[in-house]
VEXNUDO-761126 format. One line per field, with one value per residue (C-alpha): x negated, y negated, z; chain. Coordinates in nm, 4 decimals, m for minus. Example, Ala and Ser with C-alpha at 12.3 -4.5 7.8 and 13.67 -1.06 7.14 Angstrom:
BEGIN
east	(m1.2300,m1.3670)
north	(0.4500,0.1060)
up	(0.7800,0.7140)
ch	(A,A)
//
This chain:
BEGIN
east	(1.1733,0.8527,0.5082,0.5396,0.8731,0.7607,0.4559,0.6557,0.8863,0.5863,0.3979,0.7149,0.7936,0.4263,0.4326,0.7643,0.6047,0.3032,0.5223,0.6777,0.3661,0.2781,0.5909,0.4779,0.2281,0.4824,0.7254,0.4350,0.3732,0.7092,0.7354,0.7530,0.8316,1.0928,1.2906,1.5281,1.2647,1.0761,1.3394,1.4274,1.0472,1.0715,1.4399,1.3420,1.0039,1.2169,1.3879,1.1236,0.9289,1.2460,1.2883,0.9636,0.8970,1.1889,1.1045,0.7334,0.8986,1.0952,0.7899,0.5604,0.4314,0.0688,m0.0016,m0.0260,m0.0779,0.1656,0.2387,0.2724,0.6830,0.5711,0.2777,0.5510,0.7830,0.5374,0.4249,0.7540,0.9224,0.6608,0.7020,1.0811,1.1441,0.8718,1.0437,1.3567,1.2477,1.0469,1.3605,1.5260,1.3912,1.3147,1.7933,1.8069,1.5482,1.7806,1.6405,1.9583,1.8046,2.1106,2.0501,1.9462,1.6910,1.5542,1.4689,1.3599,1.1154,1.0153,0.9662,0.7964,0.5540,0.4885,0.4386,0.1892,0.3766,0.4302,0.7329,0.9394,1.2812,1.1936,1.0924,1.0237,0.7669,0.5948,0.9503,0.9520,0.8471,0.5318,0.6168,0.7608,0.4756,0.2531,0.4496,0.4828,0.0799,0.0980,0.3136,0.1020,m0.2077,m0.0434,0.0307,m0.3153,m0.4838,m0.2056,m0.2364,m0.6085,m0.5569,m0.2925,m0.5248,m0.7857,m0.6655,m0.3418,m0.2835,m0.6278,m0.5223,m0.2021,m0.3694,m0.0814,m0.1966,m0.4640,m0.6345,m0.7613,m1.0966,m1.1407,m1.0814,m1.2761,m1.2097,m1.3910,m1.0625,m0.7970,m0.5256,m0.2964,m0.3187,m0.6655,m0.5289,m0.4147,m0.7238,m0.9457,m0.7315,m0.7969,m1.1688,m1.1273,m0.8920,m1.1448,m1.4225,m1.2679,m1.0161,m1.3552,m1.4936,m1.1214,m1.1749,m1.4401,m1.3881,m1.0926,m1.2939,m1.5599,m1.2723,m1.0617,m1.4255,m1.4602,m1.1155,m1.1794,m1.5218,m1.2758,m1.0485,m0.8270,m0.6517,m0.7123,m0.3223,m0.3767,m0.6958,m0.5663,m0.2750,m0.4554,m0.6934,m0.5102,m0.2441,m0.5616,m0.8177,m0.4153,m0.4342,m0.0796,m0.0094,0.2220,0.1400,0.2443,0.2898,0.5247,0.1983,0.0806,m0.3287,m0.3255,m0.2133,m0.5720,m0.7905,m0.8902,m1.0958,m1.2181,m1.0044,m0.9056,m1.2702,m1.2472,m0.9675,m1.1202,m1.4071,m1.2601,m0.9747,m1.2354,m1.4295,m1.0539,m1.0433,m1.3131,m1.3274,m1.3040,m1.4786,m1.7913,m1.8423,m1.8466,m2.1212,m2.3067,m2.2807,m2.4350,m2.7556,m2.6000,m2.5747,m2.6586,m2.2977,m2.1147,m2.2089,m2.2693,m1.9045,m1.7870,m1.4256,m1.5959,m1.7873,m1.4478,m1.3061,m1.5533,m1.6112,m1.2359,m1.1861,m1.4886,m1.3580,m0.9908,m1.1358,m1.3148,m1.0733,m0.8164,m1.0155,m1.0807,m0.7337,m0.6624,m0.9160,m0.8755,m0.4890,m0.5548,m0.3350,m0.2797,m0.3897,m0.2807,m0.5624,m0.8213,m1.1317,m0.9787,m1.2289,m1.1036,m0.7511,m0.7866,m1.0434,m0.7922,m0.4851,m0.5981,m0.7650,m0.4455,m0.2276,m0.4406,m0.5319,m0.1584,m0.2427,m0.0008,m0.1429,m0.1457,m0.2946,m0.1446,0.2148,0.0330,0.4198,0.4026,0.0503,0.1796,0.2774,m0.0746,m0.1802,0.1688,0.0958,m0.1949,m0.1153,0.2113,m0.0634,m0.2287,m0.0096,m0.0409,m0.4412,m0.4313,m0.7974,m0.9859,m0.8186,m0.8764,m0.8401,m0.5294,m0.4633,m0.1423,m0.0523,m0.1632,m0.5301,m0.8781,m0.9587,m0.6081,m0.6886,m1.0191,m0.8790,m0.5960,m0.8144,m1.0623,m0.7793,m0.6624,m0.9915,m1.0757,m0.7268,m0.7599,m1.1593,m0.9863,m0.6782,m0.9624,m1.1730,m0.9901,m1.2487,m1.4651,m1.5146,m1.4580,m1.3380,m1.2304,m1.4861,m1.5030,m1.8340,m2.0048,m1.8419,m1.6279,m1.2128,m1.0173,m0.6740,m0.4658,m0.6129,m0.5465,m0.2134,m0.1203,m0.2918,m0.1047,0.2582,0.1682,0.1422,0.4529,0.6711,0.5500,0.6455,0.9659,1.0347,0.9441,1.1890,1.4939,1.4324,1.4319,1.7172,1.8801,1.8185,1.9487,2.2893,2.3323,2.3077,1.9388,1.7387,1.5414,1.2308,1.3465,1.4366,1.1632,0.8802,1.0582,1.0452,0.7105,0.5972,0.7753,0.6386,0.3012,0.3824,0.2046,0.4684,0.5337,0.7209,0.7536,1.0184,1.2039,1.3568,1.0458,0.7711,0.4890,0.6763,0.9836,1.1073,1.3316,1.5587,1.8291,1.8854,2.2003,2.1741,2.1965,1.8965,1.7012,1.8097,1.6557,1.4199,1.3110,1.3118,1.0497,0.8244,0.8385,0.8130,0.5208,0.3040,0.3932,0.2313,0.5422,0.5560,0.5629,0.8877,1.0834,0.9884,1.2165,1.5334,1.3906,1.6577,1.3453,1.1571,1.4255,1.4541,1.3159)
north	(1.8351,1.9650,1.8260,1.7279,1.5659,1.3796,1.2367,1.0870,0.8959,0.7603,0.6670,0.5020,0.3294,0.1985,0.0873,m0.0722,m0.2801,m0.4006,m0.5312,m0.7238,m0.8507,m0.9667,m1.1298,m1.3803,m1.5060,m1.6495,m1.8061,m2.0012,m2.1215,m2.2105,m2.3907,m2.7319,m2.7639,m2.4779,m2.4378,m2.1335,m1.9805,m1.9642,m1.8450,m1.5548,m1.4395,m1.4771,m1.3050,m1.0053,m0.9804,m0.9604,m0.7058,m0.4755,m0.5150,m0.3476,m0.0985,m0.0036,m0.0605,0.2459,0.4920,0.4889,0.5809,0.8714,0.9638,0.9559,1.3225,1.4731,1.5421,1.4412,1.5935,1.6740,1.9689,1.9742,1.8684,1.5845,1.4552,1.4344,1.2623,1.0414,0.9115,0.8446,0.7179,0.4414,0.2711,0.3453,0.1847,m0.0764,m0.1727,m0.2279,m0.3823,m0.6250,m0.7344,m0.8729,m1.1892,m1.3268,m1.2283,m1.4348,m1.6804,m1.9549,m1.8955,m1.7400,m1.3717,m1.0956,m0.8263,m0.5998,m0.8772,m0.9190,m0.5103,m0.5088,m0.7805,m0.6457,m0.2632,m0.4060,m0.5851,m0.3017,m0.0634,m0.3873,m0.3530,m0.7212,m0.7150,m1.0064,m1.1580,m1.5062,m1.8200,m2.1794,m2.0488,m2.3818,m2.4763,m2.1853,m2.2218,m2.1095,m1.8392,m1.6888,m1.6739,m1.5722,m1.2726,m1.1426,m1.1511,m1.0193,m0.7455,m0.6611,m0.6440,m0.3665,m0.2267,m0.1931,m0.0750,0.1780,0.3752,0.3887,0.5485,0.7865,0.9046,0.9504,1.1040,1.2919,1.3639,1.5755,1.7723,1.8079,1.8746,1.6391,1.6061,1.7316,1.5291,1.7909,1.7252,1.4071,1.6534,1.4551,1.7674,2.0635,2.2340,2.2736,2.2356,1.9522,1.8929,1.7500,1.4712,1.2265,1.2284,1.2008,0.9423,0.6695,0.7222,0.6719,0.3597,0.2160,0.2208,0.1613,m0.1145,m0.2575,m0.2714,m0.3994,m0.6724,m0.7884,m0.7568,m0.9508,m1.2578,m1.1967,m1.2633,m1.5744,m1.7780,m1.6708,m1.7957,m2.0995,m2.1992,m2.1346,m2.4682,m2.3109,m2.4546,m2.2353,m2.1354,m1.9899,m1.8252,m1.6380,m1.5520,m1.4725,m1.3005,m1.0414,m0.9247,m0.8733,m0.6600,m0.4530,m0.4862,m0.6364,m0.9328,m1.1430,m1.5356,m1.8227,m2.0643,m1.9187,m1.9119,m1.6811,m1.6569,m1.8314,m2.1507,m2.1807,m2.0599,m2.3881,m2.3312,m2.0146,m1.8274,m1.5443,m1.3986,m1.4120,m1.2123,m0.9823,m0.9178,m0.8389,m0.6514,m0.4077,m0.3811,m0.3214,m0.0271,0.1717,0.4463,0.3139,0.6631,0.5025,0.1762,0.4052,0.6395,0.3231,0.1501,0.5070,0.4487,0.6213,0.3174,0.5397,0.6881,0.4065,0.4581,0.8358,0.9173,1.0644,0.8655,0.5283,0.5757,0.6774,0.4010,0.0868,0.2732,0.2825,m0.0813,m0.2592,m0.0199,m0.1243,m0.4869,m0.5008,m0.3839,m0.6287,m0.8815,m0.7786,m0.7316,m1.1082,m1.2603,m1.0770,m1.1409,m1.5075,m1.4638,m1.7702,m1.6940,m1.9853,m2.1757,m1.9133,m1.7473,m1.4600,m1.2397,m1.3717,m1.3135,m0.9694,m0.8859,m1.0413,m0.9220,m0.5913,m0.4884,m0.6136,m0.3900,m0.1196,m0.1537,m0.2306,m0.5825,m0.7610,m1.0810,m1.2866,m1.5692,m1.5377,m1.3861,m1.0469,m0.9757,m1.2351,m1.1262,m0.8530,m0.4885,m0.3763,m0.5363,m0.5024,m0.0819,m0.1083,m0.2597,m0.0393,0.2889,0.0999,0.0981,0.4990,0.4373,0.3544,0.3268,0.5684,0.7762,0.6323,0.3028,0.0071,0.0886,0.2687,0.5140,0.8780,0.7353,0.8367,1.1386,1.3289,1.2168,1.3346,1.7005,1.7071,1.6247,1.9119,2.1981,2.0928,2.1868,2.4468,2.6242,2.5519,2.7555,3.0001,3.0382,3.0328,3.3247,3.4971,3.6997,3.3938,3.2954,2.9047,2.7049,2.3363,2.1494,1.7927,1.6295,1.9100,2.1268,2.4077,2.3110,2.5825,2.6767,2.5620,2.2497,2.2276,2.3176,2.0968,1.8037,1.9170,1.9554,1.5650,1.4660,1.6645,1.5217,1.1772,1.1436,1.3155,1.1128,0.7712,0.9530,0.9758,0.6440,0.5006,0.6689,0.5684,0.1689,0.2548,0.3663,0.0485,m0.0931,m0.2508,m0.2707,m0.0138,m0.2462,m0.3858,m0.0033,0.1872,m0.0875,m0.1452,0.2350,0.2497,m0.0757,0.0138,0.4174,0.2668,0.0194,m0.2573,m0.5384,m0.7312,m0.5688,m0.6128,m0.8327,m1.1546,m1.0022,m0.9053,m0.9628,m1.1493,m1.5604,m1.3822,m1.2256,m0.9172,m1.1521,m1.1744,m0.7776,m0.6059,m0.4743,m0.1289,m0.1721,m0.3295,m0.0249,0.2240,0.0419,m0.0232,0.3558,0.4657,0.1857,0.4083,0.7395,0.5932,0.4799,0.8285,0.9575,1.1459,1.4709,1.3009,1.1060,1.3978,1.6907,1.5171,1.5731,1.9536,2.1848,2.3921,2.0893,2.0667,2.4163,2.5296)
up	(2.5598,2.3802,2.4033,2.0567,2.0375,2.3491,2.1148,1.8511,2.0878,2.2477,1.9809,1.7757,2.0736,2.1575,1.7704,1.8521,2.1805,1.9607,1.6531,1.9317,2.0678,1.7017,1.6497,1.9203,1.6523,1.4185,1.6869,1.8296,1.4965,1.4395,1.8150,1.7044,1.3238,1.3266,1.6275,1.4682,1.3230,1.6395,1.8157,1.5790,1.6076,2.0235,2.0602,1.8485,1.9819,2.3719,2.1770,2.0158,2.3634,2.5720,2.3178,2.2622,2.6288,2.6779,2.4374,2.5811,2.9599,2.8099,2.5889,2.8754,2.9674,3.0893,2.7535,2.3963,2.0883,1.7850,1.5860,1.1990,1.2011,1.4564,1.2589,0.9914,1.1930,1.3300,1.0031,0.8303,1.1433,1.2183,0.8553,0.8427,1.2159,1.2296,0.8501,0.9735,1.2945,1.1019,0.9282,1.2086,1.2743,0.8619,0.8748,1.1970,1.1363,0.9110,0.5693,0.4139,0.4234,0.4019,0.5970,0.2551,0.1493,0.4810,0.5069,0.0974,0.2056,0.4880,0.3952,0.0913,0.3548,0.5812,0.2942,0.1286,m0.1748,m0.2062,m0.4013,m0.2912,m0.2664,m0.1380,m0.3798,m0.3023,m0.0846,0.0204,0.2133,0.3913,0.7563,0.8346,1.0798,0.7747,0.5613,0.8055,0.9277,0.5569,0.5804,0.8892,0.8312,0.5254,0.7481,0.9990,0.6970,0.5135,0.8394,0.9687,0.5999,0.5927,0.9776,0.8747,0.5505,0.7384,1.0908,0.9869,0.5951,0.5817,0.8729,0.7056,0.3869,0.2239,m0.1387,m0.1522,0.1428,0.3192,0.0946,0.3331,0.6233,0.9378,1.1908,1.2315,1.3694,1.1295,1.4321,1.3597,1.7389,1.7233,1.4802,1.7948,1.9798,1.6534,1.4859,1.8147,1.7235,1.3658,1.4445,1.6325,1.3570,1.0886,1.2288,1.3100,0.9397,0.8567,1.0779,0.9483,0.6065,0.6546,0.8372,0.5476,0.3150,0.5651,0.5000,0.1025,0.0553,0.2714,0.0307,m0.2525,m0.2064,0.0774,0.4348,0.7043,0.6767,0.3515,0.3544,0.6895,0.4873,0.1744,0.3387,0.5438,0.2007,0.0249,0.2089,0.2899,m0.1430,m0.0005,m0.2588,m0.0539,m0.1233,0.0130,m0.3205,m0.5627,m0.8180,m0.6554,m0.6215,m0.9735,m0.7566,m0.6339,m0.9591,m1.0442,m0.7332,m0.7846,m0.5496,m0.7612,m0.7953,m0.4436,m0.4463,m0.7350,m0.5484,m0.1583,m0.4293,m0.4909,m0.1542,m0.0574,m0.2623,m0.2266,0.0862,0.4031,0.5044,0.2887,0.4895,0.7855,0.7072,0.5280,0.9047,1.0038,0.7821,0.4966,0.2753,m0.0422,m0.0072,m0.1072,m0.4783,m0.4591,m0.3964,m0.7255,m0.6342,m0.6173,m0.9559,m1.1278,m0.9799,m1.0481,m1.3931,m1.4761,m1.3813,m1.5767,m1.9106,m1.8306,m1.8181,m2.0868,m2.3203,m2.1624,m2.2705,m2.6110,m2.7088,m2.5272,m2.7494,m3.0751,m3.0284,m2.9064,m2.6338,m2.4049,m2.0193,m1.8435,m1.8684,m1.7697,m1.9718,m2.1319,m1.9167,m1.5940,m1.6475,m1.7641,m1.4943,m1.1970,m1.3069,m1.3969,m1.0689,m0.9249,m1.0886,m1.0403,m0.6645,m0.6071,m0.4794,m0.6939,m0.7142,m1.0433,m1.1517,m1.5411,m1.6855,m1.8361,m1.9221,m2.2105,m2.3518,m2.5940,m2.6282,m2.5699,m2.2935,m2.0803,m2.1981,m2.0614,m1.7358,m1.7069,m1.6863,m1.4778,m1.1843,m1.2043,m1.1316,m0.7926,m0.5723,m0.3891,m0.0927,0.2564,0.1238,0.1611,m0.1861,m0.2786,m0.5758,m0.7195,m0.6054,m0.8011,m0.6363,m0.7619,m1.1034,m1.1185,m0.9743,m1.2241,m1.5040,m1.3521,m1.3222,m1.6809,m1.8546,m1.6202,m1.7164,m2.0754,m2.0618,m1.8902,m2.1459,m2.4043,m2.2517,m2.0322,m1.8465,m1.8062,m1.4165,m1.4166,m1.0588,m1.0459,m0.9012,m0.6794,m0.6165,m0.7260,m0.5065,m0.5695,m0.5086,m0.3183,m0.4755,m0.2264,m0.2482,m0.6714,m0.5844,m0.3142,m0.5712,m0.9108,m0.6883,m0.5549,m0.9240,m0.9953,m0.7017,m0.7544,m1.1539,m1.0557,m0.8092,m1.0587,m1.3148,m1.0409,m0.9491,m1.2802,m1.3900,m1.0305,m1.1831,m1.5090,m1.3352,m1.0965,m1.4562,m1.4353,m1.8321,m1.9279,m1.8838,m1.5500,m1.4160,m1.5717,m1.4416,m1.0639,m1.0436,m1.1001,m0.9222,m0.5846,m0.5592,m0.6742,m0.4390,m0.6697,m0.6711,m0.9924,m1.2338,m1.6331,m1.8058,m1.7167,m1.4258,m1.1466,m1.3924,m1.2675,m1.3222,m1.1362,m0.8407,m0.7101,m0.6067,m0.8418,m0.8495,m0.7424,m0.3373,m0.4924,m0.6401,m0.3761,m0.1479,m0.4139,m0.4185,m0.0454,m0.0199,m0.3277,m0.1757,0.1417,m0.0689,m0.2525,0.0146,0.2449,m0.0179,m0.1746,0.0465,0.3750,0.3194,0.1044,0.3556,0.6202,0.3331,0.3204,0.5695,0.6321,0.8086,1.0471,1.1563,1.4533)
ch	(A,A,A,A,A,A,A,A,A,A,A,A,A,A,A,A,A,A,A,A,A,A,A,A,A,A,A,A,A,A,A,A,A,A,A,A,A,A,A,A,A,A,A,A,A,A,A,A,A,A,A,A,A,A,A,A,A,A,A,A,A,A,A,A,A,A,A,A,A,A,A,A,A,A,A,A,A,A,A,A,A,A,A,A,A,A,A,A,A,A,A,A,A,A,A,A,A,A,A,A,A,A,A,A,A,A,A,A,A,A,A,A,A,A,A,A,A,A,A,A,A,A,A,A,A,A,A,A,A,A,A,A,A,A,A,A,A,A,A,A,A,A,A,A,A,A,A,A,A,A,A,A,A,A,A,A,A,A,A,A,A,A,A,A,A,A,A,A,A,A,A,A,A,A,A,A,A,A,A,A,A,A,A,A,A,A,A,A,A,A,A,A,A,A,A,A,A,A,A,A,A,A,A,A,A,A,A,A,A,A,A,A,A,A,A,A,A,A,A,A,A,A,A,A,A,A,A,A,A,A,A,A,A,A,A,A,A,A,A,A,A,A,A,A,A,A,A,A,A,A,A,A,A,A,A,A,A,A,A,A,A,A,A,A,A,A,A,A,A,A,A,A,A,A,A,A,A,A,A,A,A,A,A,A,A,A,A,A,A,A,A,A,A,A,A,A,A,A,A,A,A,A,A,A,A,A,A,A,A,A,A,A,A,A,A,A,A,A,A,A,A,A,A,A,A,A,A,A,A,A,A,A,A,A,A,A,A,A,A,A,A,A,A,A,A,A,A,A,A,A,A,A,A,A,A,A,A,A,A,A,A,A,A,A,A,A,A,A,A,A,A,A,A,A,A,A,A,A,A,A,A,A,A,A,A,A,A,A,A,A,A,A,A,A,A,A,A,A,A,A,A,A,A,A,A,A,A,A,A,A,A,A,A,A,A,A,A,A,A,A,A,A,A,A,A,A,A,A,A,A,A,A,A,A,A,A,A,A,A,A,A,A,A,A,A,A,A,A,A,A,A,A,A,A,A,A,A,A,A,A,A,A,A,A,A,A,A,A,A,A,A,A,A,A,A,A,A,A,A,A,A,A,A,A)
//
């Protein structure tokens, strides 16, 4: 067994064992309130702990490192294994979830998508509700560490722009990831605790505040109420969500630099400036449309409904304080477009992300300039610096594959029998890890429960593809990847 293979087995085993430990939290919460749910979590914790321990023993060795293939296997394998394992207690908890629904819900949680098949959330065991929040919180910190430690080294989708290593060797990723995880994890924890306190001041009880703090900072969007964050809008919880969704959409690297004495990097970062400018523009535009068309916003001021829901969709959080699917054609189209924007690289957000849009736009202008003036020398720039051609190709390749995957998923969902609006918005929402789609079925006021099982499996796959930056997941299906 190669060193890289042994490392992959060890890491996946450690993550599975850690997930088993996390299952003890909902088990304890439900211990006296719902025996079947508690037993489901305790039993699942034992199974995951045992299998994870065996894998760690199999992967034991004197030295741990990863080659390129191993890094991709760790990344994709982590989300697949954890998504499947996390579904076990959901299926066994006695709430009537089939294996398909349980896997859909757990994958939606670990990928921080927030698409749900559950209704009547207030009637469910609290352990189930907190488990969904824990899954999103784990997925949020996991993707930040992966985006900052693994993908830059592999150069996936242009992420090499955010390389934290002085060396290009992939086998440096794992030890560096440990250092990054410690610093980022502390910031993530502090941000979550601050969000918890803010929700408490906004009228939530401790349980609801904890669950929503985890899903807000992870930009996941699972709630403990069918009304989502709108259930606490009267107390101002939607505004708390707005602030922390914006904070969680910023690169965690700028927070690290701020702690190290460079707070100016927060607003001087080109991604941050562009993201905030686009968010502000969209909120103003939506507010104007809602006011001009006298649209009903479920009792909220137009600016507030526009800002909370637009930022929620743009960051991929998926909270809803109003049914934006009923706002009319213009606002709905804006919401659909927002699904493809995303936040900043190195944050807990999903979708294409702002820096790729910036590089793609710069590349388009550069290529047009070259066509107009073939002898002129002009290169693609980002943050005032020229971008290597290999990075530009990586970004453009990512964008192409992202939209190709979206089109493929839309066609597959249409062939299964979904109507055009549900198929298109469902594909967009799941591959961008947003959560709610459009239309009467999966819109902000609906759930994914009525969809056929085949559609749920397609969407579970697209959630993984979107969360793992497309290339990481699709690489597993190429023969070259498995060649020695």
